[in-house]
C-alpha positions in Angstrom: -49.5 -65.4 -41.3 -48.9 -62.2 -39.2 -45.7 -62.3 -37.3 -46.1 -62.5 -33.5 -45.5 -59.3 -31.6 -44.4 -58.6 -28.1 -47.1 -57.7 -25.6 -46.1 -54.8 -23.3 -48.9 -55.5 -20.8 -47.6 -58.6 -19.1 -48.0 -58.2 -15.3 -45.1 -58.2 -12.8 -47.4 -60.4 -10.7 -46.8 -63.5 -12.7 -45.1 -65.2 -15.6 -47.4 -66.8 -18.2 -46.8 -70.6 -18.7 -47.3 -70.4 -22.4 -46.9 -67.8 -25.2 -49.6 -65.2 -24.8 -52.7 -65.8 -26.9 -52.7 -62.0 -27.2 -49.6 -62.2 -29.4 -51.4 -64.5 -31.8 -54.7 -62.7 -32.0 -54.6 -59.1 -30.9 -51.1 -58.0 -31.8 -51.2 -57.5 -35.6 -48.5 -56.1 -37.8 -49.0 -52.8 -39.6 -48.4 -54.8 -42.8 -51.8 -56.5 -42.1 -53.3 -53.2 -43.4 -52.5 -54.6 -46.8 -55.5 -56.8 -46.0 -54.8 -59.8 -48.2 -51.6 -61.0 -46.6 -52.8 -61.9 -43.1 -55.0 -64.8 -42.1 -55.6 -67.2 -39.2 -57.3 -70.6 -39.2 -61.0 -70.5 -39.2 -62.8 -71.4 -36.0 -64.0 -75.0 -36.0 -67.4 -74.2 -34.6 -69.7 -72.5 -37.1 -71.7 -69.5 -35.9 -75.1 -68.6 -37.3 -74.9 -65.9 -39.9 -77.3 -63.6 -38.0 -75.0 -63.9 -34.9 -71.9 -63.1 -37.0 -73.7 -60.1 -38.5 -74.6 -58.8 -35.1 -71.0 -59.3 -33.8 -69.6 -57.5 -36.8 -72.1 -54.7 -36.3 -70.9 -54.3 -32.7 -67.3 -54.3 -33.9 -68.1 -51.6 -36.4 -69.8 -49.5 -33.7 -66.8 -49.7 -31.4 -64.4 -49.0 -34.3 -66.2 -46.0 -35.6 -67.5 -44.5 -32.4 -64.8 -45.3 -29.9 -61.5 -46.4 -31.3 -61.1 -44.2 -34.4 -62.1 -41.0 -32.6 -59.7 -41.8 -29.8 -56.8 -42.4 -32.2 -57.7 -39.1 -34.0 -57.7 -37.3 -30.7 -54.3 -38.6 -29.8 -52.9 -37.4 -33.2 -54.5 -34.0 -32.7 -53.0 -33.6 -29.2 -49.6 -34.8 -30.5 -49.7 -32.1 -33.2 -50.5 -29.5 -30.5 -47.7 -30.7 -28.4 -45.2 -30.5 -31.3 -46.3 -26.9 -32.1 -46.0 -26.0 -28.4 -42.5 -27.4 -28.0 -41.4 -25.6 -31.2 -42.8 -22.3 -29.9 -41.0 -22.7 -26.6 -37.5 -23.3 -27.9 -36.9 -20.0 -29.8 -38.2 -18.0 -26.8 -35.4 -19.3 -24.5 -33.1 -16.6 -25.8 -35.6 -13.8 -25.1 -37.8 -12.7 -22.2 -37.7 -15.2 -19.4 -41.3 -14.6 -18.4 -42.5 -15.3 -21.9 -40.3 -18.4 -22.2 -41.7 -19.7 -18.9 -45.2 -19.2 -20.2 -44.5 -21.1 -23.4 -42.9 -23.9 -21.5 -46.1 -24.2 -19.4 -48.1 -24.4 -22.7 -45.8 -27.2 -23.8 -46.3 -29.0 -20.4 -50.1 -28.7 -20.7 -49.9 -30.0 -24.2 -47.8 -32.9 -23.0 -50.4 -33.8 -20.4 -53.3 -33.7 -22.9 -51.3 -36.0 -25.3 -50.3 -38.4 -22.5 -54.0 -38.7 -21.4 -55.1 -39.3 -25.0 -52.6 -42.1 -25.2 -53.7 -43.6 -21.9 -57.2 -43.7 -23.2 -56.1 -45.8 -26.1 -54.4 -48.5 -24.1 -57.5 -50.4 -23.1 -58.6 -50.5 -26.7 -55.1 -51.5 -28.1 -56.0 -53.6 -31.1 -54.3 -53.5 -34.5 -51.5 -51.0 -35.2 -51.3 -49.4 -31.8 -51.2 -52.8 -30.0 -47.8 -53.4 -31.5 -45.2 -53.4 -28.7 -42.6 -51.6 -30.7 -45.0 -48.8 -31.7 -46.4 -48.6 -28.2 -43.1 -48.5 -26.4 -41.8 -45.8 -28.8 -44.8 -43.7 -27.8 -44.4 -44.3 -24.1 -41.9 -46.7 -22.7 -42.9 -46.5 -19.0 -41.9 -48.2 -16.7 -38.6 -48.4 -18.6 -38.0 -44.7 -17.9 -34.3 -43.7 -18.0 -33.4 -40.0 -17.6 -29.8 -40.9 -18.2 -30.6 -42.2 -21.6 -32.4 -38.9 -22.3 -29.4 -37.0 -21.1 -27.2 -39.0 -23.5 -29.6 -38.3 -26.4 -29.5 -34.6 -25.6 -25.7 -34.5 -25.6 -25.5 -36.6 -28.8 -27.7 -34.1 -30.7 -25.6 -31.3 -29.2 -22.3 -32.8 -30.4 -23.4 -34.1 -33.7 -26.0 -31.5 -34.8 -28.4 -34.2 -35.9 -30.0 -37.4 -34.6 -31.9 -40.3 -36.0 -34.8 -40.9 -33.7 -35.8 -44.1 -35.4 -32.6 -45.7 -34.1 -32.9 -44.3 -30.6 -34.0 -46.4 -27.6 -37.7 -46.3 -26.7 -37.0 -44.4 -23.5 -35.2 -41.7 -25.5 -38.0 -40.8 -27.8 -41.5 -41.1 -26.3 -43.8 -39.3 -23.9 -41.7 -40.3 -20.9 -38.6 -38.7 -22.5 -40.6 -35.6 -23.2 -41.8 -35.5 -19.6 -38.1 -35.5 -18.5 -37.3 -32.7 -20.9 -40.3 -30.5 -20.2 -40.7 -30.9 -16.4 -37.3 -31.8 -14.8 -35.9 -28.5 -13.5 -32.4 -29.6 -12.6 -29.8 -29.3 -15.4 -27.5 -31.8 -13.7 -27.2 -35.1 -15.5 -28.5 -38.2 -13.7 -26.1 -40.5 -15.4 -23.5 -42.4 -13.3 -19.9 -41.2 -13.8 -19.1 -43.9 -16.2 -22.0 -43.0 -18.4 -21.9 -39.2 -18.0 -22.4 -37.2 -21.2 -19.0 -36.0 -22.4 -18.5 -32.3 -21.7 -22.0 -31.7 -20.3 -20.8 -30.3 -16.9 -18.6 -27.8 -18.6 -21.5 -26.2 -20.5 -23.4 -23.1 -19.3 -26.9 -23.4 -18.0 -28.3 -21.6 -21.0 -26.5 -23.9 -23.3 -27.9 -27.0 -21.5 -31.4 -25.6 -21.5 -31.2 -24.9 -25.2 -29.8 -28.4 -25.9 -32.6 -30.0 -24.0 -35.2 -28.0 -25.9 -33.6 -28.9 -29.2 -33.8 -32.5 -28.3 -37.4 -32.1 -27.1 -38.2 -30.7 -30.6 -36.8 -33.9 -32.2 -38.7 -36.1 -29.8 -42.0 -34.3 -30.3 -41.6 -34.5 -34.1 -40.9 -38.2 -33.9 -43.9 -38.7 -31.6 -46.1 -36.8 -34.1 -45.0 -39.0 -36.9 -46.1 -42.1 -35.0 -49.4 -40.6 -34.0 -50.0 -39.6 -37.6 -49.2 -43.1 -38.7 -51.9 -44.5 -36.4 -54.4 -41.9 -37.5 -53.9 -42.8 -41.1 -54.3 -46.5 -40.3 -57.7 -45.8 -38.7 -58.9 -43.1 -41.0 -62.3 -44.0 -42.5 -62.0 -45.5 -46.0 -61.8 -48.8 -47.8 -58.4 -49.7 -46.4 -59.0 -48.4 -42.9 -58.5 -50.6 -39.9 -62.2 -49.9 -39.2 -62.9 -52.3 -42.1 -60.3 -54.8 -40.8 -62.1 -55.0 -37.5 -65.6 -54.8 -38.7 -65.2 -57.6 -41.3 -63.5 -59.9 -38.8 -63.9 -63.6 -39.9 -64.5 -62.9 -43.6 -61.9 -64.9 -45.5 -62.0 -62.9 -48.7 -61.7 -59.4 -47.1 -59.7 -57.5 -44.6 -61.4 -59.5 -41.9 -59.3 -62.5 -42.6 -56.9 -61.2 -39.9 -59.1 -62.9 -37.3 -60.5 -66.4 -37.4 -64.0 -65.0 -36.6 -65.9 -62.0 -35.4 -66.0 -63.7 -32.0 -62.2 -63.8 -32.0 -62.0 -60.1 -32.7 -64.4 -59.4 -29.8 -62.1 -61.5 -27.6 -59.1 -59.4 -28.8 -60.9 -56.3 -27.6 -61.6 -57.8 -24.1 -58.0 -58.8 -24.0 -57.1 -55.2 -24.5 -59.6 -54.1 -21.8 -57.9 -56.5 -19.4 -54.7 -54.6 -19.6 -56.5 -52.9 -16.6 -55.5 -56.0 -14.6 -51.9 -56.5 -15.8 -50.8 -53.0 -16.7 -52.9 -50.7 -14.5 -53.7 -52.7 -11.4 -50.5 -54.7 -11.3 -47.8 -52.3 -12.4 -49.3 -48.8 -11.8 -51.0 -49.4 -8.5 -49.8 -52.8 -7.1 -46.1 -52.1 -7.5 -46.2 -48.7 -5.8 -48.3 -50.2 -3.0 -45.8 -53.0 -2.4 -48.3 -55.6 -3.5 -46.4 -56.5 -6.7 -42.8 -56.7 -7.5 -41.2 -53.2 -7.6 -37.9 -51.5 -8.2 -37.5 -51.0 -4.4 -37.4 -54.7 -3.9 -40.1 -54.5 -1.2 -43.3 -56.4 -0.8 -45.6 -55.2 1.9 -44.2 -51.6 1.9 -44.9 -48.7 -0.5 -42.4 -48.0 -3.3 -42.6 -44.4 -4.7 -40.0 -45.3 -7.3 -42.6 -47.5 -9.0 -45.0 -44.6 -9.6 -45.2 -43.2 -13.2 -44.8 -39.6 -14.1 -41.9 -38.8 -11.8 -41.4 -35.3 -13.1 -44.8 -34.0 -14.0 -46.5 -35.8 -11.1 -49.6 -36.5 -13.2 -50.1 -40.2 -12.3 -53.6 -39.7 -11.0 -54.7 -37.9 -14.2 -53.2 -40.6 -16.4 -54.9 -43.4 -14.4 -58.3 -41.7 -14.8 -57.7 -41.3 -18.6 -56.8 -45.0 -18.8 -60.0 -46.1 -17.0 -62.0 -43.8 -19.3 -60.8 -45.7 -22.3 -61.9 -49.0 -20.8 -65.3 -47.5 -19.9 -65.8 -46.3 -23.5 -65.2 -49.9 -24.8 -67.4 -51.5 -22.2 -70.3 -49.0 -22.1 -69.9 -47.1 -25.4 -70.0 -43.4 -26.0 -73.1 -41.3 -25.8 -76.6 -42.5 -24.9 -77.0 -44.7 -27.9 -73.5 -46.0 -28.2 -73.4 -49.8 -28.7 -70.8 -51.6 -26.6 -70.3 -54.8 -24.5 -73.0 -53.9 -22.0 -75.5 -54.0 -24.9 -74.2 -57.4 -25.9 -74.7 -58.7 -22.4 -78.3 -57.6 -22.6 -78.7 -59.2 -26.0 -77.4 -62.4 -24.5 -79.9 -62.3 -21.6 -77.4 -61.2 -19.0 -78.8 -57.8 -18.1 -77.8 -58.2 -14.4 -74.2 -58.6 -15.5 -74.4 -55.4 -17.6 -75.9 -53.5 -14.6 -73.2 -54.8 -12.3 -70.5 -53.9 -14.7 -71.6 -50.3 -14.9 -71.8 -50.2 -11.1 -68.2 -51.5 -10.8 -67.1 -49.0 -13.4 -68.8 -46.2 -11.4 -67.2 -47.4 -8.2 -63.7 -47.5 -9.8 -64.2 -44.1 -11.3 -65.1 -42.7 -7.9 -62.0 -44.3 -6.4 -59.8 -43.0 -9.2 -61.3 -39.5 -8.9 -60.4 -39.6 -5.1 -56.8 -40.4 -5.8 -54.5 -37.7 -4.3 -52.6 -35.4 -6.7 -49.7 -35.7 -6.9 -49.9 -39.5 -6.3 -46.3 -39.4 -5.0 -47.5 -37.4 -1.9 -50.7 -39.5 -1.6 -48.7 -42.8 -1.4 -46.9 -41.4 1.6 -49.7 -39.6 3.4 -53.0 -41.2 2.1 -52.1 -44.7 1.1 -55.6 -45.9 1.9 -57.0 -44.0 -1.1 -54.5 -45.6 -3.4 -55.3 -49.0 -2.0 -59.1 -48.2 -2.4 -58.4 -47.6 -6.1 -56.5 -50.8 -6.4 -59.3 -52.8 -4.7 -62.1 -51.2 -6.8 -60.2 -51.9 -10.0 -59.7 -55.5 -8.9 -63.4 -55.9 -8.4 -64.0 -54.5 -11.9 -61.5 -56.7 -13.7 -62.8 -59.7 -11.7 -66.3 -59.0 -12.9 -65.1 -58.7 -16.5 -63.3 -62.0 -16.2 -66.1 -64.0 -14.4 -69.3 -62.3 -15.8 -68.7 -60.6 -19.1 -66.3 -63.2 -20.6 -68.3 -66.1 -19.3 -71.7 -64.7 -20.5 -70.2 -64.0 -24.0 -68.2 -67.3 -24.2 -64.9 -65.3 -24.4 -61.6 -66.4 -23.1 -59.4 -64.8 -20.4 -56.0 -63.9 -21.8 -53.1 -66.1 -20.6 -51.4 -63.2 -18.8 -54.5 -62.6 -16.7 -55.5 -66.3 -16.2 -52.3 -66.8 -14.1 -53.3 -64.1 -11.6 -54.1 -65.4 -8.1 -54.5 -62.0 -6.5 
């Protein structure tokens, strides 16, 4: 049996009453790629072979046309980011204008990589759904610039660092954002945790130390992205085959009890829009959900992501784009959940789902940039995005899941908002 994994998408709006079904179904260990070692009990109710074949065909379409290309894109962007960071660091000792230009290249590459990762979140199934892997790639909201400062100083003092043993918020996209975008060289650690000797160093030494640490972080990030790319690379042991053969006892598909269960795992991932996106990324800053300011009913800018790059709006749009690809497919002939609704005789639900996606996209496109300023001066637009997303996730829960006889994940079922 696959070991249970932590889900990183539990909402701050509620606490589930029981262990998340997501942990038992969607969150699979990398070791399951060995194919023969993972299995779950078969569903009691038998499904007609033609129906199973159709479900598996849909899973293959989504795996081949949506998930695998998105994973490959993330790996490509991570490689570009690593090269950009490694080009910037040597330039620090030369012409300042050139160094600034190369830093901007690294910042642009960071944004592209972060957006590629955000696209993957609503299709988190298999290896990239593992909480340890996901948090090592991006640990938000557990961002800690002091932990990054300590990592920088550790590398400076010891000359080497083992990123595998570092904390999640010392080695992912959030750590790189701090290193690439934060202008001040002053440590944000409290006095009792201040990096030893940091204040006595020159600005040039501090900048070089940060860049060296950024190189270590970007290399570790590329390693994780490459691991995911290999797991989904087309071939007989690809996770494409694991997902596409869901429910087949004698094959990789034994990971799931049925093809129906695998489809349910994908809708669980899509509904991270409710827990992770709506609850944490919009609800908390608006003061609707619990937030680090301890305020309900008043905005909390501390709850916003991307505190240094101020790219929260762009990341939200990329996140929604990933969900849209799973629900509507890619391209004019891409098969996805809307087509399955039509097949089940629920065409109006498919039409309404697209309308809700369009409405949410329009609301996200209208979000102010930076979102930090918008929360203070144009809160209504942030609230409009929250409301539009709520209508979309409600439609998924009450129309899509019902029409396809799928279950709402435990983390979402407890939501009363």
